[in-house]
C-alpha positions in Angstrom: 22.8 435.3 -186.4 19.8 434.8 -184.2 18.4 432.1 -186.5 21.4 429.9 -185.8 20.4 429.6 -182.1 17.5 427.3 -183.0 19.6 424.8 -184.8 20.0 421.6 -182.6 23.5 420.7 -181.5 24.9 417.6 -183.3 26.5 415.2 -180.8 30.2 414.8 -181.1 31.7 411.4 -181.9 32.7 410.9 -178.2 29.2 411.5 -176.9 27.8 409.1 -179.5 30.1 406.3 -178.4 29.1 407.0 -174.8 25.5 406.6 -175.6 26.0 403.4 -177.6 28.2 401.9 -174.8 25.6 402.8 -172.3 22.8 401.1 -174.3 25.0 398.0 -174.9 25.7 397.7 -171.2 22.0 397.8 -170.3 21.1 395.2 -173.0 23.8 392.7 -171.8 22.7 392.9 -168.1 19.1 392.4 -169.2 20.0 389.3 -171.3 22.1 387.9 -168.4 19.2 388.3 -166.0 16.8 386.6 -168.4 19.2 383.8 -169.0 19.8 383.3 -165.2 16.1 383.3 -164.5 15.4 380.8 -167.3 18.3 378.6 -166.1 17.1 378.6 -162.5 13.6 377.8 -163.5 14.7 374.8 -165.6 17.2 373.7 -163.0 14.8 373.8 -160.1 12.1 372.2 -162.2 14.5 369.4 -163.1 15.4 369.0 -159.4 11.7 369.0 -158.4 10.9 366.4 -161.0 13.8 364.2 -159.9 12.7 364.5 -156.3 9.1 363.7 -157.2 10.3 360.6 -159.2 12.4 359.5 -156.3 9.5 359.7 -153.9 7.3 357.8 -156.4 9.9 355.1 -156.8 10.3 354.8 -153.0 6.6 354.5 -152.6 6.4 351.8 -155.3 9.4 350.0 -153.7 7.6 350.1 -150.3 4.4 348.7 -151.8 6.2 346.0 -153.6 8.3 345.1 -150.6 5.2 344.7 -148.4 3.4 342.6 -151.0 6.5 340.4 -151.6 6.9 340.1 -147.8 3.3 338.9 -147.4 3.7 336.4 -150.3 6.9 334.9 -148.9 5.6 334.9 -145.3 2.6 332.8 -146.3 4.8 330.4 -148.3 7.3 330.1 -145.4 4.5 328.6 -143.3 3.2 326.4 -146.1 6.6 324.9 -147.0 7.1 323.9 -143.3 3.7 322.0 -143.4 4.7 320.4 -146.7 8.1 319.4 -145.2 6.4 317.8 -142.2 4.0 315.9 -144.6 6.9 314.6 -146.6 8.8 313.4 -143.5 5.7 311.5 -142.5 5.2 310.1 -146.0 8.9 309.1 -146.2 8.6 307.3 -142.9 5.5 305.5 -144.0 7.3 304.3 -147.2 10.2 303.0 -145.1 7.8 301.1 -142.9 5.9 299.7 -145.9 9.2 298.5 -147.4 10.0 296.7 -144.2 6.5 295.2 -144.0 6.6 293.9 -147.5 10.0 292.4 -146.7 8.9 290.2 -143.9 5.1 290.3 -143.2 2.1 288.5 -144.5 -0.2 290.4 -146.9 -3.2 288.0 -146.5 -4.2 289.7 -143.3 -2.7 293.2 -143.1 -2.5 295.2 -139.9 -4.1 298.6 -139.3 -0.6 300.1 -139.2 0.1 298.8 -142.7 -3.1 300.3 -143.9 -2.3 303.7 -142.4 1.2 303.6 -143.9 -0.1 302.5 -147.2 -2.5 305.5 -147.2 0.2 308.1 -146.1 3.0 306.6 -148.2 1.3 305.7 -151.4 -2.2 307.2 -151.7 -1.3 310.8 -150.8 0.1 313.2 -153.3 -1.2 316.7 -152.8 -0.2 317.0 -149.1 3.5 316.8 -150.1 3.3 319.1 -153.1 4.7 322.6 -152.5 3.6 325.2 -155.1 5.3 328.6 -154.2 3.3 331.7 -155.0 5.1 333.8 -157.6 2.7 336.7 -158.4 4.8 339.5 -156.9 8.0 337.7 -157.9 6.9 337.5 -161.5 5.8 341.1 -161.5 9.3 342.2 -160.2 11.0 340.3 -162.9 8.7 340.9 -165.9 8.1 344.6 -165.3 11.6 345.6 -164.4 10.4 346.7 -161.0 13.2 344.9 -159.3 15.4 348.0 -159.9 13.3 349.8 -157.3 15.0 347.7 -154.6 18.4 349.5 -154.2 19.9 346.8 -152.0 22.0 344.7 -154.3 22.1 341.8 -151.9 18.3 341.7 -151.9 18.2 341.8 -155.7 20.6 338.8 -155.8 18.6 336.8 -153.2 15.4 337.4 -155.2 17.1 336.1 -158.3 18.4 333.0 -156.3 14.9 332.4 -155.0 13.6 332.2 -158.6 16.1 329.5 -159.3 15.2 327.6 -156.2 11.5 327.7 -157.2 12.3 326.5 -160.7 14.3 323.6 -159.1 11.4 322.7 -156.8 9.0 322.6 -159.7 11.4 320.6 -161.8 11.9 318.1 -159.1 8.2 317.7 -158.4 7.6 317.0 -162.1 10.2 314.3 -161.8 8.3 312.9 -158.7 5.1 312.9 -160.8 6.9 310.9 -163.5 8.2 308.4 -160.9 4.8 308.1 -159.3 3.0 307.5 -162.6 5.5 304.7 -163.6 5.9 303.0 -160.2 3.4 304.0 -157.6 0.1 304.4 -159.5 0.2 300.8 -160.8 0.5 299.5 -157.2 -2.6 301.4 -156.2 -4.5 300.1 -159.3 -3.5 296.5 -158.5 -3.6 296.4 -154.8 -5.7 299.2 -153.2 -9.0 298.3 -151.5 -11.6 300.8 -152.6 -14.2 299.2 -150.4 -12.0 300.3 -147.5 -11.7 303.7 -149.0 -15.5 304.1 -149.2 -16.0 303.1 -145.6 -13.1 305.4 -144.5 -14.3 308.5 -146.2 -17.9 308.5 -145.2 -18.9 312.1 -144.7 -15.3 313.5 -144.6 -14.4 316.0 -147.3 -10.7 315.3 -146.9 -9.0 312.0 -147.4 -5.9 313.0 -145.3 -8.2 314.1 -142.4 -10.1 310.8 -142.7 -6.9 308.8 -142.5 -5.6 310.9 -139.5 -8.9 310.3 -137.7 -8.8 306.6 -138.4 -5.2 306.4 -137.2 -6.1 308.1 -133.9 -9.2 305.9 -133.4 -9.7 302.4 -132.1 -11.8 301.6 -135.2 -10.8 298.7 -137.5 -12.0 298.9 -141.1 -11.3 295.7 -143.1 -8.7 296.1 -145.8 -7.9 293.5 -148.4 -4.6 293.7 -150.3 -6.0 293.1 -153.8 -4.5 290.9 -156.5 -2.0 289.3 -154.2 -1.1 286.7 -156.8 0.3 289.6 -159.0 2.4 291.1 -156.2 6.1 291.5 -157.0 7.7 292.0 -153.7 11.2 293.0 -154.8 9.9 295.4 -157.5 7.5 297.0 -155.1 10.2 297.5 -152.4 12.5 299.0 -155.1 9.7 301.2 -156.4 9.0 302.6 -152.9 12.7 303.2 -152.3 13.0 305.2 -155.5 9.9 307.2 -154.8 10.8 307.8 -151.1 14.6 308.3 -151.2 15.4 309.5 -154.8 12.3 311.7 -155.1 10.5 312.8 -152.0 13.5 312.9 -149.6 15.9 314.5 -152.1 13.5 317.3 -153.0 12.8 318.0 -149.4 16.3 317.9 -148.0 18.0 319.8 -150.9 15.5 322.0 -152.8 12.9 322.7 -150.1 15.7 323.6 -147.7 17.4 325.9 -150.2 14.0 327.7 -150.7 13.5 328.0 -146.9 16.9 329.5 -146.3 16.5 332.1 -149.2 12.9 332.9 -148.1 14.2 333.6 -144.5 17.0 335.8 -145.7 14.8 337.9 -148.0 12.2 338.4 -145.2 14.9 339.6 -142.9 16.2 342.1 -145.4 12.7 343.4 -146.3 12.0 343.9 -142.6 15.3 345.8 -142.2 15.2 347.9 -145.4 11.5 348.8 -145.4 10.7 348.8 -141.6 8.1 346.0 -142.0 6.6 344.8 -138.8 4.9 341.4 -138.5 
């Protein structure tokens, strides 16, 4: 009878179920905690990554905005200079047309020579070649999406169209110049006058401006007078001045200037850019 006292007691069915239930409860809580910790780690990691990306994009947008602003600001000054040069060139062409209509070409005036130089001999001072380094980067790299302002995105797209139109019009001007203006220079320009005018000056336009402001008179012979076609010349100057130079300036230069101004205004507002 005493030997039976050392035999371990076998748990009842009820006590076994209690033990199993207790173990299952501890395992579920542990799994839930592990899941929760993992979820929070992934969630906050995701949020941190998004926040870091947002800061990076904002920094890129700021840099692009500043660079674009500087590019457009420089061109806004240049296009004004080119506009003034065109107005002077158009005026010179108008005065030349009038001179050819009713004045003698055997002994031309100094005013005629100055207008001939500004109206016909010049080309580069009237050309406007917008800078597009940052603009191209925005379009080609997809960086335009960093600008969240939809109006700004639209204006930048419109500016690209305006630049295309300016370049297209200036190619047309080049074609008109080659066909109608260059032959006038080849036939009638006095390169002896040109040589005496330039002297030590590195810029033809500065040399002409200096000559215009001075009391100096440099002889100018209108060459090949016997080959001069008055009506054709007047019409050629009209086409070049009105249909080419003036049209490009009043329509396409003006469109560019207005867009440039609006974009600069939005960039200053959105990115706190101070001149």
